[in-house]
C-alpha positions as a Markdown table, in Angstrom:
| # | Residue | x | y | z |
|---|---|---|---|---|
| 1 | Met | -34.7 | -53.9 | 55.8 |
| 2 | Ser | -32.6 | -52.9 | 58.9 |
| 3 | Leu | -30.7 | -49.7 | 59.5 |
| 4 | Ile | -27.2 | -50.4 | 60.6 |
| 5 | Ile | -24.3 | -48.1 | 61.5 |
| 6 | Glu | -21.3 | -49.3 | 59.6 |
| 7 | Met | -17.6 | -48.6 | 60.4 |
| 8 | Thr | -15.9 | -48.0 | 57.0 |
| 9 | Gly | -12.4 | -48.0 | 58.5 |
| 10 | Pro | -10.4 | -46.9 | 61.5 |
| 11 | Gly | -10.7 | -43.2 | 62.3 |
| 12 | Gly | -12.9 | -40.6 | 64.0 |
| 13 | Pro | -16.6 | -40.6 | 64.5 |
| 14 | Glu | -17.2 | -39.7 | 60.9 |
| 15 | Val | -16.3 | -43.3 | 59.8 |
| 16 | Leu | -19.6 | -44.5 | 61.3 |
| 17 | Gln | -22.0 | -44.4 | 58.4 |
| 18 | Pro | -25.7 | -45.4 | 58.2 |
| 19 | Arg | -26.8 | -48.1 | 55.7 |
| 20 | Asn | -29.9 | -50.2 | 55.2 |
| 21 | Ile | -29.5 | -54.0 | 54.7 |
| 22 | Asp | -31.6 | -57.1 | 54.5 |
| 23 | Val | -31.2 | -59.5 | 57.4 |
| 24 | Pro | -31.4 | -63.2 | 56.5 |
| 25 | Ala | -33.2 | -65.9 | 58.4 |
| 26 | Pro | -31.3 | -67.2 | 61.4 |
| 27 | Gly | -29.0 | -70.2 | 61.1 |
| 28 | Pro | -29.6 | -73.3 | 63.2 |
| 29 | Asp | -28.0 | -71.9 | 66.4 |
| 30 | Glu | -28.9 | -68.2 | 65.8 |
| 31 | Val | -31.7 | -65.9 | 66.8 |
| 32 | Arg | -32.9 | -62.8 | 64.9 |
| 33 | Ile | -33.7 | -60.0 | 67.2 |
| 34 | Arg | -35.2 | -56.5 | 66.8 |
| 35 | Gln | -33.4 | -54.2 | 69.2 |
| 36 | Thr | -34.9 | -51.4 | 71.2 |
| 37 | Val | -31.8 | -50.2 | 73.2 |
| 38 | Ile | -28.1 | -50.5 | 72.3 |
| 39 | Gly | -25.3 | -49.6 | 74.7 |
| 40 | Val | -22.4 | -47.4 | 73.7 |
| 41 | Asn | -19.2 | -48.1 | 75.5 |
| 42 | Phe | -15.5 | -47.0 | 75.4 |
| 43 | Val | -14.6 | -50.4 | 73.9 |
| 44 | Asp | -16.6 | -49.4 | 70.8 |
| 45 | Ile | -14.3 | -46.3 | 70.5 |
| 46 | Tyr | -11.2 | -48.5 | 70.8 |
| 47 | Phe | -12.4 | -50.5 | 67.8 |
| 48 | Arg | -13.4 | -47.5 | 65.8 |
| 49 | Ser | -10.1 | -45.6 | 66.4 |
| 50 | Gly | -8.0 | -48.6 | 65.4 |
| 51 | Leu | -6.6 | -49.4 | 68.9 |
| 52 | Tyr | -8.4 | -52.7 | 68.5 |
| 53 | Ala | -9.0 | -54.4 | 65.2 |
| 54 | Pro | -12.5 | -55.7 | 64.2 |
| 55 | Pro | -12.5 | -59.1 | 62.5 |
| 56 | Ser | -13.1 | -57.5 | 59.1 |
| 57 | Leu | -14.1 | -54.2 | 57.5 |
| 58 | Pro | -16.6 | -52.7 | 57.0 |
| 59 | Ala | -17.8 | -53.6 | 60.5 |
| 60 | Val | -20.8 | -53.0 | 62.7 |
| 61 | Leu | -19.8 | -52.1 | 66.2 |
| 62 | Gly | -21.6 | -52.8 | 69.4 |
| 63 | Phe | -21.4 | -55.4 | 72.2 |
| 64 | Glu | -24.5 | -54.8 | 74.2 |
| 65 | Gly | -28.2 | -54.4 | 73.6 |
| 66 | Ala | -31.8 | -55.5 | 74.4 |
| 67 | Gly | -34.9 | -56.2 | 72.4 |
| 68 | Thr | -37.3 | -58.8 | 71.3 |
| 69 | Val | -36.9 | -62.2 | 69.5 |
| 70 | Lys | -38.3 | -62.2 | 66.0 |
| 71 | Ala | -37.2 | -65.6 | 64.7 |
| 72 | Val | -35.2 | -68.6 | 66.0 |
| 73 | Gly | -33.0 | -71.2 | 64.3 |
| 74 | Ser | -33.9 | -74.9 | 64.1 |
| 75 | Asn | -31.7 | -75.8 | 67.1 |
| 76 | Val | -33.1 | -73.1 | 69.4 |
| 77 | Thr | -35.8 | -74.6 | 71.6 |
| 78 | Asp | -35.8 | -72.4 | 74.7 |
| 79 | Leu | -36.6 | -69.1 | 73.1 |
| 80 | Lys | -39.6 | -68.0 | 70.9 |
| 81 | Pro | -40.7 | -65.0 | 69.0 |
| 82 | Gly | -41.8 | -62.3 | 71.4 |
| 83 | Asp | -39.4 | -63.2 | 74.2 |
| 84 | Arg | -37.5 | -60.2 | 75.6 |
| 85 | Ile | -33.7 | -60.6 | 75.7 |
| 86 | Ala | -30.5 | -58.8 | 76.4 |
| 87 | Tyr | -26.9 | -59.6 | 75.6 |
| 88 | Ile | -23.2 | -58.7 | 75.9 |
| 89 | Gly | -20.2 | -59.9 | 74.0 |
| 90 | Met | -18.9 | -61.0 | 70.6 |
| 91 | Pro | -19.7 | -61.1 | 67.8 |
| 92 | Leu | -19.8 | -57.4 | 67.0 |
| 93 | Gly | -23.0 | -56.1 | 65.4 |
| 94 | Gly | -25.0 | -54.2 | 68.0 |
| 95 | Tyr | -25.4 | -50.9 | 66.1 |
| 96 | Ala | -28.4 | -52.3 | 64.2 |
| 97 | Glu | -32.2 | -52.2 | 64.2 |
| 98 | Val | -32.3 | -56.0 | 63.5 |
| 99 | Arg | -29.4 | -58.4 | 63.8 |
| 100 | Leu | -28.6 | -62.1 | 64.0 |
| 101 | Ile | -26.8 | -63.3 | 67.1 |
| 102 | Pro | -25.8 | -66.7 | 68.6 |
| 103 | Arg | -28.3 | -68.2 | 71.0 |
| 104 | Ser | -25.5 | -68.6 | 73.6 |
| 105 | Arg | -25.2 | -64.8 | 73.9 |
| 106 | Leu | -28.8 | -64.1 | 74.9 |
| 107 | Ile | -30.1 | -63.7 | 78.4 |
| 108 | Lys | -33.9 | -64.0 | 78.7 |
| 109 | Leu | -35.3 | -61.0 | 80.7 |
| 110 | Pro | -37.8 | -61.2 | 83.4 |
| 111 | Asp | -40.8 | -58.8 | 83.2 |
| 112 | Thr | -39.4 | -56.8 | 86.1 |
| 113 | Ile | -36.4 | -55.6 | 84.0 |
| 114 | Ala | -37.1 | -53.0 | 81.3 |
| 115 | Asp | -35.3 | -53.0 | 78.0 |
| 116 | Arg | -33.8 | -49.6 | 78.7 |
| 117 | Val | -32.3 | -50.9 | 82.0 |
| 118 | Ala | -31.0 | -54.2 | 80.5 |
| 119 | Gly | -29.7 | -52.6 | 77.2 |
| 120 | Ser | -27.7 | -50.0 | 79.1 |
| 121 | Thr | -26.5 | -52.2 | 82.0 |
| 122 | Met | -25.2 | -55.6 | 80.7 |
| 123 | Leu | -21.7 | -54.5 | 80.0 |
| 124 | Arg | -21.2 | -52.2 | 82.9 |
| 125 | Gly | -23.1 | -54.5 | 85.3 |
| 126 | Leu | -21.1 | -57.6 | 84.4 |
| 127 | Thr | -17.9 | -55.4 | 84.6 |
| 128 | Ala | -18.9 | -54.4 | 88.1 |
| 129 | Tyr | -19.7 | -58.0 | 89.1 |
| 130 | Met | -16.4 | -59.1 | 87.7 |
| 131 | Leu | -14.4 | -56.5 | 89.7 |
| 132 | Leu | -16.3 | -56.8 | 93.0 |
| 133 | His | -16.8 | -60.6 | 93.0 |
| 134 | Glu | -14.2 | -62.2 | 90.9 |
| 135 | Val | -11.1 | -59.9 | 90.7 |
| 136 | Arg | -11.6 | -59.4 | 94.5 |
| 137 | Ser | -14.3 | -60.6 | 96.7 |
| 138 | Ile | -15.3 | -57.3 | 98.3 |
| 139 | Lys | -16.6 | -57.3 | 101.9 |
| 140 | Lys | -18.0 | -54.8 | 104.4 |
| 141 | Gly | -15.4 | -52.2 | 105.4 |
| 142 | Asp | -13.1 | -52.7 | 102.4 |
| 143 | Trp | -11.7 | -49.6 | 100.7 |
| 144 | Ile | -12.1 | -49.2 | 96.9 |
| 145 | Leu | -10.7 | -46.5 | 94.5 |
| 146 | Val | -12.8 | -45.9 | 91.4 |
| 147 | His | -11.4 | -43.7 | 88.7 |
| 148 | Ala | -13.9 | -41.9 | 86.4 |
| 149 | Ala | -16.4 | -42.3 | 89.1 |
| 150 | Ala | -19.0 | -40.1 | 87.3 |
| 151 | Gly | -18.9 | -42.3 | 84.2 |
| 152 | Gly | -21.2 | -45.2 | 83.5 |
| 153 | Val | -19.0 | -48.0 | 84.8 |
| 154 | Gly | -17.8 | -45.8 | 87.7 |
| 155 | Gln | -21.2 | -45.0 | 89.0 |
| 156 | Leu | -22.5 | -48.6 | 88.7 |
| 157 | Val | -19.4 | -50.0 | 90.5 |
| 158 | Thr | -19.8 | -47.4 | 93.2 |
| 159 | Arg | -23.5 | -48.3 | 93.8 |
| 160 | Trp | -22.8 | -52.0 | 93.8 |
| 161 | Ala | -19.8 | -51.6 | 96.1 |
| 162 | Lys | -21.8 | -49.6 | 98.6 |
| 163 | Arg | -24.5 | -52.4 | 98.7 |
| 164 | Leu | -21.7 | -54.7 | 99.7 |
| 165 | Gly | -20.7 | -52.4 | 102.6 |
| 166 | Ala | -17.5 | -51.0 | 101.0 |
| 167 | Asn | -16.0 | -47.6 | 101.3 |
| 168 | Val | -15.5 | -45.9 | 98.0 |
| 169 | Ile | -13.1 | -43.1 | 97.0 |
| 170 | Gly | -13.9 | -41.8 | 93.5 |
| 171 | Thr | -11.9 | -39.6 | 91.2 |
| 172 | Val | -13.3 | -37.4 | 88.5 |
| 173 | Gly | -11.8 | -35.2 | 85.8 |
| 174 | Ser | -13.5 | -31.9 | 86.7 |
| 175 | Asp | -15.4 | -30.1 | 89.5 |
| 176 | Ala | -18.6 | -30.4 | 87.4 |
| 177 | Lys | -18.6 | -34.2 | 87.8 |
| 178 | Ile | -18.1 | -34.3 | 91.6 |
| 179 | Ala | -21.8 | -34.2 | 92.3 |
| 180 | Gln | -22.6 | -37.2 | 90.1 |
| 181 | Ala | -19.9 | -39.3 | 91.8 |
| 182 | Lys | -21.2 | -38.3 | 95.2 |
| 183 | Ala | -24.8 | -39.0 | 94.1 |
| 184 | Ala | -23.8 | -42.6 | 93.2 |
| 185 | Gly | -22.6 | -43.1 | 96.8 |
| 186 | Ala | -18.8 | -42.3 | 96.8 |
| 187 | Asp | -17.6 | -41.5 | 100.3 |
| 188 | Ala | -15.0 | -39.1 | 99.0 |
| 189 | Val | -14.4 | -37.6 | 95.6 |
| 190 | Leu | -11.0 | -36.3 | 94.3 |
| 191 | Leu | -9.8 | -34.7 | 91.1 |
| 192 | His | -7.4 | -37.1 | 89.4 |
| 193 | Lys | -5.5 | -34.2 | 87.9 |
| 194 | Ser | -4.7 | -32.9 | 91.4 |
| 195 | Pro | -1.0 | -33.4 | 92.2 |
| 196 | Asp | -1.7 | -35.1 | 95.5 |
| 197 | Trp | -4.7 | -37.3 | 94.8 |
| 198 | Ala | -2.7 | -40.5 | 95.3 |
| 199 | Asp | -1.4 | -39.4 | 98.7 |
| 200 | Glu | -4.9 | -38.2 | 99.7 |
| 201 | Thr | -6.4 | -41.6 | 98.7 |
| 202 | Arg | -4.0 | -43.4 | 101.1 |
| 203 | Arg | -4.7 | -40.9 | 103.9 |
| 204 | Ile | -8.5 | -41.3 | 103.5 |
| 205 | Ala | -8.2 | -45.1 | 103.4 |
| 206 | Asp | -7.1 | -45.5 | 107.0 |
| 207 | Gly | -3.7 | -44.3 | 106.1 |
| 208 | Lys | -3.0 | -47.7 | 104.5 |
| 209 | Gly | -4.4 | -47.5 | 101.0 |
| 210 | Val | -7.2 | -49.4 | 99.2 |
| 211 | Gln | -7.8 | -53.1 | 98.8 |
| 212 | Leu | -9.0 | -52.6 | 95.2 |
| 213 | Ala | -8.3 | -49.9 | 92.7 |
| 214 | Ile | -10.1 | -49.7 | 89.4 |
| 215 | Asp | -8.5 | -47.8 | 86.6 |
| 216 | Gly | -9.9 | -47.2 | 83.1 |
| 217 | Ile | -7.8 | -44.1 | 82.4 |
| 218 | Gly | -4.3 | -45.6 | 81.9 |
| 219 | Gly | -1.2 | -43.5 | 81.3 |
| 220 | Asp | 0.4 | -41.7 | 84.2 |
| 221 | Thr | -2.8 | -42.3 | 86.3 |
| 222 | Phe | -2.1 | -46.0 | 86.2 |
| 223 | Lys | 1.4 | -45.5 | 87.6 |
| 224 | Gln | 0.1 | -43.2 | 90.3 |
| 225 | Thr | -2.7 | -45.6 | 91.2 |
| 226 | Leu | -0.1 | -48.3 | 92.2 |
| 227 | Lys | 0.8 | -46.0 | 95.1 |
| 228 | Thr | -2.7 | -46.0 | 96.5 |
| 229 | Ile | -2.9 | -49.8 | 97.1 |
| 230 | Arg | -2.3 | -51.3 | 100.5 |
| 231 | Pro | -0.2 | -54.5 | 100.9 |
| 232 | Phe | -1.8 | -57.5 | 99.2 |
| 233 | Gly | -4.3 | -55.3 | 97.4 |
| 234 | Ile | -5.0 | -55.4 | 93.7 |
| 235 | Leu | -5.3 | -53.0 | 90.8 |
| 236 | Gly | -7.8 | -53.9 | 88.1 |
| 237 | Ser | -6.9 | -52.2 | 84.8 |
| 238 | Ile | -10.0 | -52.0 | 82.7 |
| 239 | Gly | -9.2 | -49.5 | 80.0 |
| 240 | Gln | -7.0 | -46.6 | 78.8 |
| 241 | Ser | -9.2 | -43.7 | 77.9 |
| 242 | Ala | -6.4 | -41.2 | 78.3 |
| 243 | Ser | -3.4 | -43.1 | 76.9 |
| 244 | Ala | -1.8 | -46.6 | 76.9 |
| 245 | Val | -1.0 | -48.4 | 80.1 |
| 246 | Pro | 2.8 | -48.0 | 80.6 |
| 247 | Pro | 5.0 | -51.1 | 81.0 |
| 248 | Ile | 6.0 | -51.9 | 84.6 |
| 249 | Leu | 8.7 | -54.1 | 86.1 |
| 250 | Ile | 7.5 | -56.9 | 88.4 |
| 251 | Glu | 9.9 | -55.5 | 91.0 |
| 252 | Glu | 7.8 | -52.3 | 91.2 |
| 253 | Leu | 4.8 | -54.3 | 92.4 |
| 254 | Gly | 6.2 | -55.6 | 95.6 |
| 255 | Asn | 3.3 | -57.2 | 97.5 |
| 256 | Ile | 0.5 | -55.8 | 95.4 |
| 257 | Ala | -1.1 | -57.4 | 92.3 |
| 258 | Val | -2.2 | -56.1 | 88.9 |
| 259 | Met | -4.8 | -57.7 | 86.7 |
| 260 | Arg | -6.1 | -56.7 | 83.3 |
| 261 | Pro | -9.6 | -58.3 | 83.5 |
| 262 | Ser | -11.7 | -58.3 | 80.4 |
| 263 | Val | -15.5 | -58.7 | 80.7 |
| 264 | Ile | -15.7 | -59.3 | 76.9 |
| 265 | Ala | -13.4 | -62.3 | 77.3 |
| 266 | Ser | -15.0 | -63.4 | 80.5 |
| 267 | Val | -18.5 | -63.7 | 79.0 |
| 268 | Asn | -17.2 | -66.2 | 76.6 |
| 269 | Asn | -17.0 | -68.5 | 79.6 |
| 270 | Ala | -20.5 | -69.9 | 79.9 |
| 271 | Asp | -20.2 | -70.4 | 83.7 |
| 272 | Phe | -19.1 | -66.8 | 84.3 |
| 273 | Tyr | -21.8 | -65.5 | 81.9 |
| 274 | Glu | -24.5 | -67.5 | 83.7 |
| 275 | Arg | -23.5 | -66.6 | 87.3 |
| 276 | Gly | -22.7 | -63.0 | 86.5 |
| 277 | Ser | -26.0 | -62.4 | 84.7 |
| 278 | Lys | -28.0 | -64.0 | 87.5 |
| 279 | Ala | -26.2 | -61.9 | 90.1 |
| 280 | Leu | -26.8 | -58.7 | 88.0 |
| 281 | Ile | -30.5 | -59.4 | 87.4 |
| 282 | Ala | -30.9 | -60.2 | 91.1 |
| 283 | Ala | -29.2 | -56.9 | 92.1 |
| 284 | Leu | -31.3 | -54.9 | 89.6 |
| 285 | Gln | -34.5 | -56.5 | 91.0 |
| 286 | Asp | -33.3 | -55.6 | 94.5 |
| 287 | Gly | -32.9 | -52.0 | 93.7 |
| 288 | Leu | -29.5 | -51.5 | 92.1 |
| 289 | Ser | -29.8 | -48.5 | 89.8 |
| 290 | Asn | -28.0 | -47.5 | 86.6 |
| 291 | Pro | -29.3 | -44.1 | 85.4 |
| 292 | Ile | -29.1 | -43.4 | 81.7 |
| 293 | Gly | -27.0 | -40.3 | 81.2 |
| 294 | Thr | -27.5 | -39.5 | 77.5 |
| 295 | Glu | -29.4 | -41.2 | 74.7 |
| 296 | Tyr | -29.2 | -40.8 | 71.0 |
| 297 | Ala | -31.1 | -42.2 | 68.0 |
| 298 | Leu | -29.3 | -45.1 | 66.3 |
| 299 | Lys | -28.7 | -42.9 | 63.3 |
| 300 | Asp | -26.8 | -40.5 | 65.6 |
| 301 | Ala | -24.2 | -43.0 | 66.7 |
| 302 | Ala | -21.3 | -40.9 | 65.4 |
| 303 | Lys | -22.4 | -38.0 | 67.7 |
| 304 | Ala | -22.7 | -40.4 | 70.6 |
| 305 | His | -19.1 | -41.5 | 70.0 |
| 306 | Ala | -17.9 | -37.9 | 69.7 |
| 307 | Asp | -19.6 | -36.8 | 73.0 |
| 308 | Leu | -18.4 | -39.9 | 74.9 |
| 309 | Glu | -14.8 | -39.5 | 73.6 |
| 310 | Ala | -14.8 | -35.8 | 74.5 |
| 311 | Gly | -15.9 | -36.5 | 78.1 |
| 312 | Lys | -19.3 | -34.7 | 77.6 |
| 313 | Thr | -21.4 | -37.6 | 78.9 |
| 314 | Thr | -22.1 | -39.0 | 82.4 |
| 315 | Gly | -23.7 | -42.2 | 83.3 |
| 316 | Ser | -24.7 | -44.8 | 80.7 |
| 317 | Val | -24.9 | -43.8 | 77.0 |
| 318 | Ile | -27.5 | -45.6 | 74.8 |
| 319 | Leu | -28.8 | -45.6 | 71.2 |
| 320 | Thr | -32.5 | -46.1 | 70.8 |
| 321 | Val | -34.4 | -47.7 | 67.9 |
C-alpha cells in the first residue's frame, strides 16, 4: 500500500485528502520508485486552485521528488532496484509514498547528492538554469532583478547568478524577508510594495536598468518590471502568485523582450533535460546551495499548501516520507 494525497477537485488546501492505494507493477517503460522527499511548488497551487487543469480528477499533484528505485519495466535496462534517482516534470503524481513514473523522467543521482538536496532542488534548479543560461546567457557584470528573492526560486537564482559574476537586485514582500535575500547574495534588496522600487532598480543598475528581470508575481508588478529593463534586455515571466499577468501591446515593449518560459514544458525536451540536469548536478557538487526552508510530513500536504500560499515560508518547501 502507498499513501497518496489526492486532489478531489479545484479549491483550497482542504481538497487535498490522504488515501491509501495499491501500486501496480511498472509497465515496460516505467519505474516504480519509493520516494523520500517531494518538492512543493507554486505550480502545485495553480493546479489545486483551478488556475491550471489536471488531466483528470481526482488527481495526485507533484512534479518533483527523489527516492529509490524499487522495480523496473521490461524495457528499462539502465536502472536497477536500489538506484537513487530524482525527477521533475509530467506526469503528475509526486504526492505519494510510492509511484510509477516513466524512465525518461528519471535522473540517476551520484553519491555526492543527497535525496533532500535533489528532491527540493530539481524544479527550482532547472528553472534557474533555464533563466540564466537559456533565456539569457548571463555573464560577469550583468544586472539581474529577481522578484520574491527570499523564496525558493529567488534564492537559488540569486546564488547561481552570483556564481556567474552577476549583480543581483532582489525584491521581497516584507522587511522580515530582507535578511534571507541578502544571505542568498543579493547586492541590494527592495520592497516590491514600495512606490519607487522600479525607479530605484534602474538607479542601482548603473542608471540604465537590468539585462534580465525575473517575475513570478504578475499583476501590476509585471507592468512595473517592464520599466526596470535596459534596452535589449529581457523579462522572464515565470508565474503569477499575486494575480494574472496583464495583457500588453507590442508597442509598449519597444526594444525590450518578454518571454514566458516554462521549465515543465522545457524538460519534455530530452536535450534540455539532459544538459540542464548535468549543469545543475555539477553546480551542486561545486557548492551551489539550496537550503530547505520548511518541511512537512506527506500527510500534511494541505498545511504546506496553506503556508506557501499565505507567504509564511521561505526557501524550498518539501514533504518527507
